[in-house]
N, C-alpha and C positions, 0 to 999 in steps of 0.2 A: 393097527400101525400107530404109534403114538401121536399127536398133535403135535403143529410146533407150537412154541409158546410163542405167547401173546409179543408183537411186538411194542417196546416202548416210546410212544410218546416222544420225541424231541422236546426238551427243555424249552422252555418259553424265554429269549432272554429276556433277560432285566430291565430292571426299569431304573433310568437314571438317578443313584439321588439326589438329592435336594441339592448336595453341596457338586456335582458335576452340573446341574440344571443351573444352577448361580453362573457356574465360570463361562459356561457357555452362548449364556443369555448378558455376561459380561463383554467376552469377545466378540459379540456382535454388534455391542455399541460399541465398542472399541473401532472396527471394520467401520461402520456406520459416518464416526465421529470423522478417519482419519480421510476419506470421501470430502464431509464440509470443508474440513479444512484443507484437501489440495485443491477446491474451488480456488480461497483464498489466497491463497501462494505461485497461482496460476497466472498465463500475462496474460496469456488473452478469456475476452470475455465468459467464453462457450468453453462446452468442452462434452469431446465422446465419450462410447461407454469405452469403446478399446483405452486409447489415450491412457484412463483412467482406469482400466486392470492392468498396462503396463505398466503405470506409476506407481502402480501402488502391490503391484505383483499378487493380486487378486484374478481371478476368473471374471470371465464379462455375463455369464450367469447368476457372482455375487452382487458383481458394480451395480447388474438390473434390479435386481429385486431390495441393494442400498438404494437407490437413486426414486424406487416405487415410493420407498414407505418415507424415504422425505421429503416425495413430491406430495404427496397423503395432509403434512402441515405446514407444506406450501416454504421449507426450507428450498427446493429446491424446482426448477421450471423447467420448460423444452419445447423446444420450437419444433412442433409438430411437422414443419415443410423439412426440416434437415435431423432429424433428428436426435439434438446435440441441448445438451444444460444447461446452465448459466444459475445463478444464484436467485433464491424468489424474494417475497417482498415481505415473512417471516426474518430470513435471514439479516435482510439490509436494516428490518427493523430491531434485530440483537444487535448489528452496528453502528449502530448511531447510536441508540442508547447506550454503549462500551464509551464511547466518542465523547458522548453527552458527562459523562463520568470521570476524562481524563483529566487531570489535574491541568498538566502542560494547556491543557483545549481552556480551560475556566484560566488558567490564569495568566493566557496571553488576550480573552478577551478584552479587556481596557484597552490594553497595546494598540490593538487594533483599529479601535476606536479612534484614540489621539495620532496615529497614526497619520490615517483616512484623513479628518479634523486638521493637522498640519499641513497635506500634501497636499490638502484635495483629489486626493486619486486614493484606489481603491489596494488596500491593507490585506494580507492573508495569510493564513497558517498551515505551516504545511508537514507533512508527518512521513515515515519513509515504512516500505510493505514490502520485503523483498526486497530484488531490482529492482523497485519501482519507485516513485512518488507518487502521494495525493492530495490534492488542497480538503481539510477538515474542518477551516472557516473561513468568511471574507470579510467583511467590511466597506461595505461601495457608499460613493461617492454622491452628493444632490444633483449631478448634471448630466445631461441631456444626451451628449458624448465620454462612456465612459466606458469600462474594461467590467466584467462579470464574468468569476472561472465556473468550471463545474464541482463540484463539490463530487471525491468519491472514487474519481475515477484517473483510474495508474497512468502517469506519463512515464516515457525512460528517464535516467538518470542524466543523459548526457547534454539532454534540450532543455536549456532554462534557464537562468538566476538561479530562482529557487532548487533545482535539479543536480547542478551543477553542484552549489554547496552542502549537499550531502557527500556526494566524495568529493570536495575538498579537501574536508579536514578526512579520510579513510584514513587509517594508516598503511605501507606501502604496500604493500601481500596486499592486503581487501580492496585496493584498486587498480595493482594486476587482478589477481582474480575476477574480477569482476570485467574487467577487458578482456581478458579471452573467455570469458561466456557469453556476452555477447559483443555482434561486433555493430559500431554505432550508426545505427538509423536515423534517415534526415524524417525529420519530421517535418520541417519548411528548407526554404532552401542556404539561410541559413542557421544550422545545426548544424555544429565542430562534429563530425566524419572522422576524423583522421586523428588517431589517439597520441602520436607525439605532438598535435595542433593541441590538443583536447591537456594533456599533464600541462604542456607549458602555460596552458588558462589554468590551469587546476592553481598552477603553484603561485603566480598572482591572487588569486586570489585566496590563499594561506596568509598572502604577504598582507594585503591590503587588508584582511579578515570582509573580505563580503564583494557576491561576487555579483558581474551586471549582464544583460541581454537585452536584442536589439535583432526583435523577430526571433529567434532560436526557437523559439516555441510556440507565438502564433504570429502571422504576420502583422505589420504594420502596431504592433505593442514594444516599450520598456518595462526591463526593470531592473530593482533591486533587492538583492537578497540580502541576508546573513543567519548567522548559528544562531544557537540556544544549545548550549550544552548541559549536563548534568551532572551530579558529583566527582563522575566517575572521566570527565573529559569530553562527552562522547556527545556529538550530535545526536541529539533528539529529537527538533524539530527546524525548522527554516521558518524564519516571520519573513514578507516580503511586502513589495509596495511595486502597484505596477501599472498604465495608465497608457491613454492614445502617444505615440510614439514621436509622430509630430507635437505635441504640445506639454509630455513629460521629459525631462531632459535629469535624470537624477544624479548626474553626477558631477552636474554644471552647478550645483547647488551642494554648498560643505553641510548647511542644515537639514538637508533630505539624506544623507548619508550620518552626522551623526543622529539626528533625533531616534534613526532606523536602530546602530548602533548602541543605544543609551536603555534603548526599549527590548534589542533581544537580551542584553546586561544583567536589565531586572528579572528577565524571565529568567533568568542563569542562577543566579545570584540564587532565586524564592528553591534553586532543583538542588541547589548547593553547592553549583561552580565559585573557583573560587578562581584567581590567576595568579 
């Protein structure tokens, strides 16, 4: 009997071309960047693997691999007890480097110093990040009783003078969208949590050009805030002066209002804004 013909082994799968390998590497980097950037957009300070996977449309296995890689570079840290992840030291360092190079922060530095010296209170600069607001710089007075703020911590946009200033100058459709996305949570017992009341307050802020707060974000604190506009008329930052409510009465002193509006106006002019 004639023997069976020798079987031909299946051909080995072709190795990916250099172009395909590069495409896969780029896609992996993009996914890692998406995960890292999602931490910057999220309102809560820490996230779980399932939350990230659901938000970005990735598998939990893929998210876990990405987080492991980011942890190796200290861009992400993990709480071993809760297994929840947060931005790490390297990410914070990147954020600080960016803030140090942000023009509006450099422009505001002398104005913050001027405001603090004029009022003998704390002067601050805030930027908006998504649906939150954070302090990025401050100048504090040489007083035993004074206010100091925490830089880089997100706050809701309905609590406090600086936050309300960002909301007050939004187009109506953007304000409507914000209110639809977020229930108005109370930070203190003075925080405005009723949409109708907040809208009325924001209308008054737009009319007079500045916002005030008495304990709305921090109990016992009084503040006044004014917008910084860019060349398109958008609010890109907010200047504020704050102090203990027992001592600081901003609306009772016309000079405080005038100085604050003057400082904000000078920075806005540098950014190309004209009335």
